[in-house]
PDB file of N, CA, C, O and CB in Angstrom:
ATOM      1  N   MET A   1     -86.706 -48.853  -5.485  1.00  0.00           N
ATOM      2  CA  MET A   1     -86.904 -48.344  -6.926  1.00  0.00           C
ATOM      3  C   MET A   1     -88.128 -47.485  -7.261  1.00  0.00           C
ATOM      4  O   MET A   1     -88.046 -46.558  -8.067  1.00  0.00           O
ATOM      5  CB  MET A   1     -86.976 -49.509  -7.827  1.00  0.00           C
ATOM      6  N   TYR A   2     -89.442 -47.857  -6.533  1.00  0.00           N
ATOM      7  CA  TYR A   2     -90.599 -47.179  -6.636  1.00  0.00           C
ATOM      8  C   TYR A   2     -90.437 -45.583  -6.065  1.00  0.00           C
ATOM      9  O   TYR A   2     -91.051 -44.571  -6.404  1.00  0.00           O
ATOM     10  CB  TYR A   2     -91.665 -48.032  -5.862  1.00  0.00           C
ATOM     11  N   ILE A   3     -89.828 -45.690  -5.498  1.00  0.00           N
ATOM     12  CA  ILE A   3     -89.452 -44.390  -5.036  1.00  0.00           C
ATOM     13  C   ILE A   3     -88.775 -43.427  -5.570  1.00  0.00           C
ATOM     14  O   ILE A   3     -89.170 -42.266  -5.673  1.00  0.00           O
ATOM     15  CB  ILE A   3     -88.942 -44.471  -4.183  1.00  0.00           C
ATOM     16  N   ASP A   4     -87.266 -44.047  -6.094  1.00  0.00           N
ATOM     17  CA  ASP A   4     -86.273 -43.430  -6.794  1.00  0.00           C
ATOM     18  C   ASP A   4     -86.380 -42.956  -8.351  1.00  0.00           C
ATOM     19  O   ASP A   4     -85.737 -42.115  -8.980  1.00  0.00           O
ATOM     20  CB  ASP A   4     -85.285 -44.280  -6.663  1.00  0.00           C
ATOM     21  N   PHE A   5     -87.702 -44.036  -8.816  1.00  0.00           N
ATOM     22  CA  PHE A   5     -87.396 -44.295 -10.708  1.00  0.00           C
ATOM     23  C   PHE A   5     -89.086 -44.086 -10.530  1.00  0.00           C
ATOM     24  O   PHE A   5     -89.996 -44.503  -9.813  1.00  0.00           O
ATOM     25  CB  PHE A   5     -86.512 -46.386 -11.660  1.00  0.00           C
ATOM     26  N   ASP A   6     -88.890 -43.221 -11.594  1.00  0.00           N
ATOM     27  CA  ASP A   6     -90.385 -43.075 -12.378  1.00  0.00           C
ATOM     28  C   ASP A   6     -90.427 -44.388 -13.592  1.00  0.00           C
ATOM     29  O   ASP A   6     -89.784 -44.413 -14.641  1.00  0.00           O
ATOM     30  CB  ASP A   6     -90.507 -41.244 -13.316  1.00  0.00           C
ATOM     31  N   ILE A   7     -91.391 -45.438 -13.077  1.00  0.00           N
ATOM     32  CA  ILE A   7     -91.682 -46.419 -13.627  1.00  0.00           C
ATOM     33  C   ILE A   7     -92.174 -45.913 -15.674  1.00  0.00           C
ATOM     34  O   ILE A   7     -91.898 -46.604 -16.654  1.00  0.00           O
ATOM     35  CB  ILE A   7     -92.914 -47.060 -12.466  1.00  0.00           C
ATOM     36  N   ASN A   8     -92.675 -44.999 -15.676  1.00  0.00           N
ATOM     37  CA  ASN A   8     -93.483 -44.714 -16.435  1.00  0.00           C
ATOM     38  C   ASN A   8     -92.967 -44.210 -17.426  1.00  0.00           C
ATOM     39  O   ASN A   8     -93.579 -44.203 -18.495  1.00  0.00           O
ATOM     40  CB  ASN A   8     -94.279 -44.130 -16.008  1.00  0.00           C
ATOM     41  N   ASN A   9     -91.344 -43.508 -17.261  1.00  0.00           N
ATOM     42  CA  ASN A   9     -90.663 -42.720 -18.010  1.00  0.00           C
ATOM     43  C   ASN A   9     -89.660 -43.375 -18.808  1.00  0.00           C
ATOM     44  O   ASN A   9     -88.678 -42.920 -19.395  1.00  0.00           O
ATOM     45  CB  ASN A   9     -90.167 -41.798 -17.282  1.00  0.00           C
ATOM     46  N   TYR A  10     -90.151 -44.621 -18.696  1.00  0.00           N
ATOM     47  CA  TYR A  10     -88.973 -45.627 -19.283  1.00  0.00           C
ATOM     48  C   TYR A  10     -89.320 -46.121 -20.683  1.00  0.00           C
ATOM     49  O   TYR A  10     -90.096 -46.985 -20.276  1.00  0.00           O
ATOM     50  CB  TYR A  10     -88.769 -47.012 -18.318  1.00  0.00           C
ATOM     51  N   ASN A  11     -89.365 -46.255 -21.928  1.00  0.00           N
ATOM     52  CA  ASN A  11     -89.949 -47.113 -22.891  1.00  0.00           C
ATOM     53  C   ASN A  11     -89.528 -48.662 -23.011  1.00  0.00           C
ATOM     54  O   ASN A  11     -90.217 -49.505 -23.586  1.00  0.00           O
ATOM     55  CB  ASN A  11     -89.699 -46.485 -24.112  1.00  0.00           C
ATOM     56  N   THR A  12     -88.258 -48.919 -22.365  1.00  0.00           N
ATOM     57  CA  THR A  12     -88.199 -50.379 -22.309  1.00  0.00           C
ATOM     58  C   THR A  12     -87.412 -50.639 -20.809  1.00  0.00           C
ATOM     59  O   THR A  12     -86.871 -49.800 -20.089  1.00  0.00           O
ATOM     60  CB  THR A  12     -87.323 -51.042 -23.749  1.00  0.00           C
ATOM     61  N   VAL A  13     -87.554 -52.166 -20.600  1.00  0.00           N
ATOM     62  CA  VAL A  13     -87.226 -52.804 -19.477  1.00  0.00           C
ATOM     63  C   VAL A  13     -85.670 -52.380 -19.395  1.00  0.00           C
ATOM     64  O   VAL A  13     -85.350 -51.859 -18.327  1.00  0.00           O
ATOM     65  CB  VAL A  13     -87.572 -54.398 -19.543  1.00  0.00           C
ATOM     66  N   GLN A  14     -84.784 -52.508 -20.244  1.00  0.00           N
ATOM     67  CA  GLN A  14     -83.468 -52.365 -20.444  1.00  0.00           C
ATOM     68  C   GLN A  14     -83.447 -51.311 -19.978  1.00  0.00           C
ATOM     69  O   GLN A  14     -82.807 -51.321 -18.927  1.00  0.00           O
ATOM     70  CB  GLN A  14     -82.893 -52.494 -21.616  1.00  0.00           C
ATOM     71  N   GLU A  15     -83.974 -50.030 -20.321  1.00  0.00           N
ATOM     72  CA  GLU A  15     -83.117 -48.281 -20.163  1.00  0.00           C
ATOM     73  C   GLU A  15     -83.331 -48.445 -18.386  1.00  0.00           C
ATOM     74  O   GLU A  15     -82.496 -48.247 -17.503  1.00  0.00           O
ATOM     75  CB  GLU A  15     -84.341 -46.293 -21.169  1.00  0.00           C
ATOM     76  N   PHE A  16     -84.727 -48.865 -18.276  1.00  0.00           N
ATOM     77  CA  PHE A  16     -84.728 -49.209 -16.489  1.00  0.00           C
ATOM     78  C   PHE A  16     -84.055 -49.429 -16.042  1.00  0.00           C
ATOM     79  O   PHE A  16     -83.533 -48.653 -15.242  1.00  0.00           O
ATOM     80  CB  PHE A  16     -85.233 -49.986 -15.850  1.00  0.00           C
ATOM     81  N   ILE A  17     -83.433 -51.154 -16.360  1.00  0.00           N
ATOM     82  CA  ILE A  17     -82.480 -52.012 -15.333  1.00  0.00           C
ATOM     83  C   ILE A  17     -80.572 -50.673 -15.755  1.00  0.00           C
ATOM     84  O   ILE A  17     -79.697 -50.304 -14.971  1.00  0.00           O
ATOM     85  CB  ILE A  17     -82.381 -54.600 -16.219  1.00  0.00           C
ATOM     86  N   ASP A  18     -80.701 -50.472 -16.894  1.00  0.00           N
ATOM     87  CA  ASP A  18     -79.395 -49.610 -17.434  1.00  0.00           C
ATOM     88  C   ASP A  18     -79.211 -48.670 -16.061  1.00  0.00           C
ATOM     89  O   ASP A  18     -78.175 -48.675 -15.396  1.00  0.00           O
ATOM     90  CB  ASP A  18     -79.739 -48.525 -19.107  1.00  0.00           C
ATOM     91  N   ASP A  19     -80.716 -47.642 -15.660  1.00  0.00           N
ATOM     92  CA  ASP A  19     -80.363 -46.509 -14.733  1.00  0.00           C
ATOM     93  C   ASP A  19     -80.131 -47.341 -13.564  1.00  0.00           C
ATOM     94  O   ASP A  19     -79.061 -47.173 -12.978  1.00  0.00           O
ATOM     95  CB  ASP A  19     -81.509 -45.301 -14.513  1.00  0.00           C
ATOM     96  N   ILE A  20     -80.795 -48.049 -13.205  1.00  0.00           N
ATOM     97  CA  ILE A  20     -80.489 -48.872 -11.829  1.00  0.00           C
ATOM     98  C   ILE A  20     -79.516 -48.830 -11.318  1.00  0.00           C
ATOM     99  O   ILE A  20     -79.211 -48.373 -10.216  1.00  0.00           O
ATOM    100  CB  ILE A  20     -80.562 -50.051 -11.799  1.00  0.00           C
ATOM    101  N   VAL A  21     -78.889 -49.348 -12.147  1.00  0.00           N
ATOM    102  CA  VAL A  21     -77.524 -50.195 -12.386  1.00  0.00           C
ATOM    103  C   VAL A  21     -75.825 -48.915 -11.960  1.00  0.00           C
ATOM    104  O   VAL A  21     -74.849 -48.892 -11.211  1.00  0.00           O
ATOM    105  CB  VAL A  21     -77.635 -50.793 -14.608  1.00  0.00           C
ATOM    106  N   TRP A  22     -76.649 -47.853 -13.357  1.00  0.00           N
ATOM    107  CA  TRP A  22     -75.726 -46.615 -13.014  1.00  0.00           C
ATOM    108  C   TRP A  22     -75.775 -45.891 -11.812  1.00  0.00           C
ATOM    109  O   TRP A  22     -74.779 -45.514 -11.195  1.00  0.00           O
ATOM    110  CB  TRP A  22     -75.898 -45.647 -13.894  1.00  0.00           C
ATOM    111  N   ASP A  23     -77.256 -45.649 -11.398  1.00  0.00           N
ATOM    112  CA  ASP A  23     -77.315 -45.141  -9.924  1.00  0.00           C
ATOM    113  C   ASP A  23     -76.430 -46.068  -8.810  1.00  0.00           C
ATOM    114  O   ASP A  23     -75.708 -45.492  -7.996  1.00  0.00           O
ATOM    115  CB  ASP A  23     -78.954 -45.150  -9.458  1.00  0.00           C
ATOM    116  N   ASN A  24     -76.531 -47.433  -8.834  1.00  0.00           N
ATOM    117  CA  ASN A  24     -75.999 -48.070  -7.752  1.00  0.00           C
ATOM    118  C   ASN A  24     -74.826 -47.753  -7.890  1.00  0.00           C
ATOM    119  O   ASN A  24     -74.248 -47.342  -6.884  1.00  0.00           O
ATOM    120  CB  ASN A  24     -76.182 -49.385  -7.596  1.00  0.00           C
ATOM    121  N   ASN A  25     -74.123 -47.828  -9.096  1.00  0.00           N
ATOM    122  CA  ASN A  25     -72.399 -47.808  -9.216  1.00  0.00           C
ATOM    123  C   ASN A  25     -72.234 -46.211  -8.633  1.00  0.00           C
ATOM    124  O   ASN A  25     -71.429 -45.973  -7.733  1.00  0.00           O
ATOM    125  CB  ASN A  25     -71.627 -48.061 -11.202  1.00  0.00           C
ATOM    126  N   ASN A  26     -73.096 -45.127  -9.248  1.00  0.00           N
ATOM    127  CA  ASN A  26     -72.605 -43.985  -8.862  1.00  0.00           C
ATOM    128  C   ASN A  26     -72.984 -43.671  -7.707  1.00  0.00           C
ATOM    129  O   ASN A  26     -71.979 -43.108  -7.274  1.00  0.00           O
ATOM    130  CB  ASN A  26     -72.818 -43.090  -9.609  1.00  0.00           C
ATOM    131  N   PHE A  27     -73.725 -43.643  -6.918  1.00  0.00           N
ATOM    132  CA  PHE A  27     -74.287 -42.720  -5.956  1.00  0.00           C
ATOM    133  C   PHE A  27     -74.926 -43.868  -4.504  1.00  0.00           C
ATOM    134  O   PHE A  27     -75.620 -43.309  -3.655  1.00  0.00           O
ATOM    135  CB  PHE A  27     -75.686 -41.693  -6.914  1.00  0.00           C
ATOM    136  N   ARG A  28     -74.748 -44.806  -4.401  1.00  0.00           N
ATOM    137  CA  ARG A  28     -74.875 -45.708  -3.289  1.00  0.00           C
ATOM    138  C   ARG A  28     -73.798 -46.297  -2.756  1.00  0.00           C
ATOM    139  O   ARG A  28     -73.147 -47.269  -3.138  1.00  0.00           O
ATOM    140  CB  ARG A  28     -75.631 -46.638  -3.556  1.00  0.00           C
ATOM    141  N   PRO A  29     -73.647 -45.343  -1.495  1.00  0.00           N
ATOM    142  CA  PRO A  29     -72.100 -46.211  -0.736  1.00  0.00           C
ATOM    143  C   PRO A  29     -72.609 -47.429   0.104  1.00  0.00           C
ATOM    144  O   PRO A  29     -73.723 -47.496   0.624  1.00  0.00           O
ATOM    145  CB  PRO A  29     -71.061 -45.064   0.596  1.00  0.00           C
ATOM    146  N   SER A  30     -71.826 -48.193   0.150  1.00  0.00           N
ATOM    147  CA  SER A  30     -71.656 -49.482   0.359  1.00  0.00           C
ATOM    148  C   SER A  30     -71.197 -49.659   1.783  1.00  0.00           C
ATOM    149  O   SER A  30     -70.545 -48.736   2.269  1.00  0.00           O
ATOM    150  CB  SER A  30     -70.760 -50.035  -0.618  1.00  0.00           C
ATOM    151  N   TYR A  31     -71.364 -50.359   2.263  1.00  0.00           N
ATOM    152  CA  TYR A  31     -70.834 -50.853   3.821  1.00  0.00           C
ATOM    153  C   TYR A  31     -69.657 -51.672   3.762  1.00  0.00           C
ATOM    154  O   TYR A  31     -68.692 -51.635   4.526  1.00  0.00           O
ATOM    155  CB  TYR A  31     -71.930 -51.778   4.651  1.00  0.00           C
ATOM    156  N   ALA A  32     -69.835 -52.376   2.821  1.00  0.00           N
ATOM    157  CA  ALA A  32     -68.680 -53.592   2.429  1.00  0.00           C
ATOM    158  C   ALA A  32     -67.344 -53.139   1.968  1.00  0.00           C
ATOM    159  O   ALA A  32     -66.243 -53.670   2.114  1.00  0.00           O
ATOM    160  CB  ALA A  32     -69.176 -54.532   1.206  1.00  0.00           C
ATOM    161  N   LEU A  33     -67.791 -51.723   1.210  1.00  0.00           N
ATOM    162  CA  LEU A  33     -66.731 -51.037   0.528  1.00  0.00           C
ATOM    163  C   LEU A  33     -66.295 -49.489   1.334  1.00  0.00           C
ATOM    164  O   LEU A  33     -65.692 -48.545   0.823  1.00  0.00           O
ATOM    165  CB  LEU A  33     -67.302 -50.814  -1.077  1.00  0.00           C
ATOM    166  N   GLN A  34     -66.815 -49.606   2.719  1.00  0.00           N
ATOM    167  CA  GLN A  34     -66.343 -48.664   3.477  1.00  0.00           C
ATOM    168  C   GLN A  34     -66.734 -47.329   2.859  1.00  0.00           C
ATOM    169  O   GLN A  34     -66.044 -46.454   2.336  1.00  0.00           O
ATOM    170  CB  GLN A  34     -64.935 -48.848   3.661  1.00  0.00           C
ATOM    171  N   TYR A  35     -68.382 -47.457   3.128  1.00  0.00           N
ATOM    172  CA  TYR A  35     -69.223 -46.707   2.649  1.00  0.00           C
ATOM    173  C   TYR A  35     -68.730 -45.603   1.676  1.00  0.00           C
ATOM    174  O   TYR A  35     -68.909 -44.418   1.958  1.00  0.00           O
ATOM    175  CB  TYR A  35     -69.850 -46.265   3.659  1.00  0.00           C
ATOM    176  N   LYS A  36     -68.069 -46.011   0.459  1.00  0.00           N
ATOM    177  CA  LYS A  36     -67.574 -45.632  -0.680  1.00  0.00           C
ATOM    178  C   LYS A  36     -68.762 -46.143  -1.548  1.00  0.00           C
ATOM    179  O   LYS A  36     -69.423 -47.135  -1.243  1.00  0.00           O
ATOM    180  CB  LYS A  36     -66.120 -46.180  -0.973  1.00  0.00           C
ATOM    181  N   ASN A  37     -68.956 -45.452  -2.553  1.00  0.00           N
ATOM    182  CA  ASN A  37     -69.982 -46.323  -4.130  1.00  0.00           C
ATOM    183  C   ASN A  37     -68.942 -47.398  -4.733  1.00  0.00           C
ATOM    184  O   ASN A  37     -67.800 -47.616  -4.328  1.00  0.00           O
ATOM    185  CB  ASN A  37     -70.446 -44.920  -5.871  1.00  0.00           C
ATOM    186  N   PRO A  38     -69.360 -47.776  -5.389  1.00  0.00           N
ATOM    187  CA  PRO A  38     -68.081 -48.620  -6.269  1.00  0.00           C
ATOM    188  C   PRO A  38     -67.455 -48.136  -7.151  1.00  0.00           C
ATOM    189  O   PRO A  38     -66.695 -48.913  -7.729  1.00  0.00           O
ATOM    190  CB  PRO A  38     -68.375 -49.698  -6.959  1.00  0.00           C
ATOM    191  N   VAL A  39     -67.492 -46.676  -7.640  1.00  0.00           N
ATOM    192  CA  VAL A  39     -66.737 -46.074  -8.866  1.00  0.00           C
ATOM    193  C   VAL A  39     -65.848 -45.583  -7.732  1.00  0.00           C
ATOM    194  O   VAL A  39     -64.692 -45.972  -7.903  1.00  0.00           O
ATOM    195  CB  VAL A  39     -67.538 -44.863 -10.079  1.00  0.00           C
ATOM    196  N   GLU A  40     -66.025 -44.780  -6.516  1.00  0.00           N
ATOM    197  CA  GLU A  40     -64.909 -44.545  -5.735  1.00  0.00           C
ATOM    198  C   GLU A  40     -64.208 -45.460  -5.268  1.00  0.00           C
ATOM    199  O   GLU A  40     -63.045 -45.164  -4.996  1.00  0.00           O
ATOM    200  CB  GLU A  40     -65.135 -43.932  -4.853  1.00  0.00           C
ATOM    201  N   TYR A  41     -64.627 -46.716  -5.046  1.00  0.00           N
ATOM    202  CA  TYR A  41     -63.776 -47.566  -4.517  1.00  0.00           C
ATOM    203  C   TYR A  41     -62.648 -48.097  -5.725  1.00  0.00           C
ATOM    204  O   TYR A  41     -61.419 -48.080  -5.659  1.00  0.00           O
ATOM    205  CB  TYR A  41     -64.664 -48.708  -3.860  1.00  0.00           C
ATOM    206  N   ARG A  42     -63.328 -48.462  -6.583  1.00  0.00           N
ATOM    207  CA  ARG A  42     -62.503 -48.804  -8.150  1.00  0.00           C
ATOM    208  C   ARG A  42     -60.919 -47.544  -8.210  1.00  0.00           C
ATOM    209  O   ARG A  42     -59.689 -47.593  -8.197  1.00  0.00           O
ATOM    210  CB  ARG A  42     -64.054 -48.261  -9.930  1.00  0.00           C
ATOM    211  N   THR A  43     -62.008 -46.566  -8.276  1.00  0.00           N
ATOM    212  CA  THR A  43     -60.651 -45.239  -8.568  1.00  0.00           C
ATOM    213  C   THR A  43     -59.916 -45.290  -7.550  1.00  0.00           C
ATOM    214  O   THR A  43     -58.725 -45.133  -7.821  1.00  0.00           O
ATOM    215  CB  THR A  43     -61.056 -43.526  -8.675  1.00  0.00           C
ATOM    216  N   GLN A  44     -60.238 -45.509  -6.061  1.00  0.00           N
ATOM    217  CA  GLN A  44     -59.052 -45.443  -4.732  1.00  0.00           C
ATOM    218  C   GLN A  44     -57.840 -46.891  -5.173  1.00  0.00           C
ATOM    219  O   GLN A  44     -56.620 -46.820  -5.025  1.00  0.00           O
ATOM    220  CB  GLN A  44     -60.138 -45.867  -2.691  1.00  0.00           C
ATOM    221  N   LEU A  45     -58.378 -47.751  -5.559  1.00  0.00           N
ATOM    222  CA  LEU A  45     -57.569 -48.999  -6.170  1.00  0.00           C
ATOM    223  C   LEU A  45     -56.817 -48.550  -7.113  1.00  0.00           C
ATOM    224  O   LEU A  45     -55.625 -48.616  -6.810  1.00  0.00           O
ATOM    225  CB  LEU A  45     -58.361 -50.127  -6.765  1.00  0.00           C
ATOM    226  N   GLY A  46     -57.034 -48.102  -8.177  1.00  0.00           N
ATOM    227  CA  GLY A  46     -56.025 -47.595  -9.009  1.00  0.00           C
ATOM    228  C   GLY A  46     -56.895 -47.910 -10.409  1.00  0.00           C
ATOM    229  O   GLY A  46     -56.591 -47.441 -11.506  1.00  0.00           O
ATOM    230  N   PHE A  47     -57.907 -48.697 -10.186  1.00  0.00           N
ATOM    231  CA  PHE A  47     -58.745 -48.886 -11.352  1.00  0.00           C
ATOM    232  C   PHE A  47     -59.628 -47.898 -12.291  1.00  0.00           C
ATOM    233  O   PHE A  47     -60.201 -46.947 -11.759  1.00  0.00           O
ATOM    234  CB  PHE A  47     -59.517 -49.669 -10.928  1.00  0.00           C
ATOM    235  N   LYS A  48     -59.709 -48.063 -13.315  1.00  0.00           N
ATOM    236  CA  LYS A  48     -60.453 -46.897 -13.975  1.00  0.00           C
ATOM    237  C   LYS A  48     -62.017 -47.055 -13.829  1.00  0.00           C
ATOM    238  O   LYS A  48     -62.771 -46.205 -14.302  1.00  0.00           O
ATOM    239  CB  LYS A  48     -60.069 -46.813 -15.562  1.00  0.00           C
TER     240      LYS A  48
END
C-alpha cells in the first residue's frame, strides 16, 4: 500500500480504504479467479 498509494493525499481513512478496495476489485488479478480481477470474473459469470 505504501508504494501504490500516497497516504498524505487522503483526508480520511475511509477514503484511503475505498481507494484500496476499488483498486483491488478493478486492477489486481487473482490466481483463484484464473488471473482475472473480481470485476472481470463476475462479468464473465453474467453478474453486473
